[in-house]
C-alpha positions as a Python dict, from the first residue, in 0.01 Angstrom:
ca = {
    (1, 'M'): (0, 0, 0),
    (2, 'K'): (-279, 204, -152),
    (3, 'T'): (-288, 449, -440),
    (4, 'V'): (-471, 782, -429),
    (5, 'H'): (-531, 1005, -728),
    (6, 'L'): (-447, 1371, -668),
    (7, 'M'): (-571, 1671, -861),
    (8, 'Y'): (-430, 2019, -808),
    (9, 'A'): (-580, 2351, -915),
    (10, 'G'): (-478, 2715, -895),
    (11, 'K'): (-163, 2804, -705),
    (12, 'V'): (-134, 2443, -585),
    (13, 'S'): (-68, 2321, -940),
    (14, 'E'): (197, 2592, -979),
    (15, 'I'): (369, 2474, -659),
    (16, 'T'): (365, 2107, -760),
    (17, 'G'): (428, 2170, -1129),
    (18, 'K'): (146, 1924, -1200),
    (19, 'L'): (-228, 1917, -1253),
    (20, 'K'): (-255, 1560, -1126),
    (21, 'E'): (-54, 1266, -1000),
    (22, 'D'): (-98, 927, -836),
    (23, 'I'): (72, 863, -501),
    (24, 'K'): (130, 541, -309),
    (25, 'I'): (32, 566, 58),
    (26, 'D'): (40, 336, 361),
    (27, 'D'): (-276, 143, 447),
    (28, 'E'): (-343, 359, 756),
    (29, 'C'): (-273, 692, 582),
    (30, 'T'): (-497, 983, 683),
    (31, 'V'): (-562, 1312, 507),
    (32, 'Y'): (-313, 1471, 750),
    (33, 'D'): (-47, 1212, 662),
    (34, 'L'): (-97, 1277, 291),
    (35, 'L'): (-78, 1655, 332),
    (36, 'K'): (237, 1619, 544),
    (37, 'K'): (393, 1397, 276),
    (38, 'L'): (309, 1655, 8),
    (39, 'T'): (450, 1933, 227),
    (40, 'M'): (783, 1748, 247),
    (41, 'R'): (782, 1674, -126),
    (42, 'Y'): (696, 2028, -239),
    (43, 'T'): (881, 2239, 19),
    (44, 'P'): (879, 2533, 73),
    (45, 'G'): (583, 2640, -142),
    (46, 'F'): (333, 2381, -19),
    (47, 'K'): (390, 2472, 346),
    (48, 'K'): (372, 2844, 275),
    (49, 'E'): (65, 2838, 49),
    (50, 'V'): (-129, 2519, 127),
    (51, 'F'): (-73, 2330, 455),
    (52, 'D'): (108, 2393, 783),
    (53, 'P'): (181, 2052, 942),
    (54, 'E'): (277, 2203, 1279),
    (55, 'K'): (-68, 2364, 1312),
    (56, 'A'): (-239, 2077, 1124),
    (57, 'E'): (-439, 2320, 916),
    (58, 'T'): (-468, 2439, 560),
    (59, 'M'): (-444, 2801, 462),
    (60, 'P'): (-784, 2979, 471),
    (61, 'D'): (-826, 2977, 92),
    (62, 'V'): (-749, 2605, 43),
    (63, 'I'): (-1020, 2342, 0),
    (64, 'I'): (-961, 1966, 21),
    (65, 'L'): (-1208, 1730, -147),
    (66, 'I'): (-1219, 1352, -131),
    (67, 'N'): (-1428, 1196, -406),
    (68, 'G'): (-1602, 1532, -452),
    (69, 'S'): (-1687, 1599, -85),
    (70, 'I'): (-1523, 1871, 125),
    (71, 'V'): (-1306, 1731, 404),
    (72, 'R'): (-1258, 1909, 734),
    (73, 'D'): (-1147, 1609, 942),
    (74, 'F'): (-781, 1550, 861),
    (75, 'N'): (-786, 1229, 1068),
    (76, 'K'): (-1005, 1065, 802),
    (77, 'K'): (-838, 756, 658),
    (78, 'L'): (-789, 743, 284),
    (79, 'N'): (-904, 446, 79),
    (80, 'D'): (-741, 283, -219),
    (81, 'G'): (-849, 466, -533),
    (82, 'D'): (-971, 783, -360),
    (83, 'F'): (-967, 1101, -568),
    (84, 'V'): (-821, 1387, -363),
    (85, 'S'): (-852, 1741, -497),
    (86, 'I'): (-651, 2023, -345),
    (87, 'L'): (-788, 2356, -460),
    (88, 'Q'): (-702, 2713, -381),
    (89, 'A'): (-1000, 2947, -399),
    (90, 'V'): (-960, 3250, -619),
    (91, 'S'): (-1131, 3576, -537),
    (92, 'G'): (-1160, 3886, -742),
    (93, 'G'): (-1389, 4157, -842),
}
């Protein structure tokens, strides 16, 4: 088992009720697996606002970072101690 450190911002933190948390994951866990796990944990808001597991894509305004780098490949395996940020972009004028 590995541990990843999650940070949420914007609407994502409202959905989870948290700004951050640590989660245990399997050794072969990918970004997709983590997002699917979070979707099940924080249903229905996470699926509606953040990630659709059936389409395997985030909503257009959501950004995923691993250790500060934007991730577009959801098949990327996570490492023990990774910092995963799930952010929802805010626009305004």
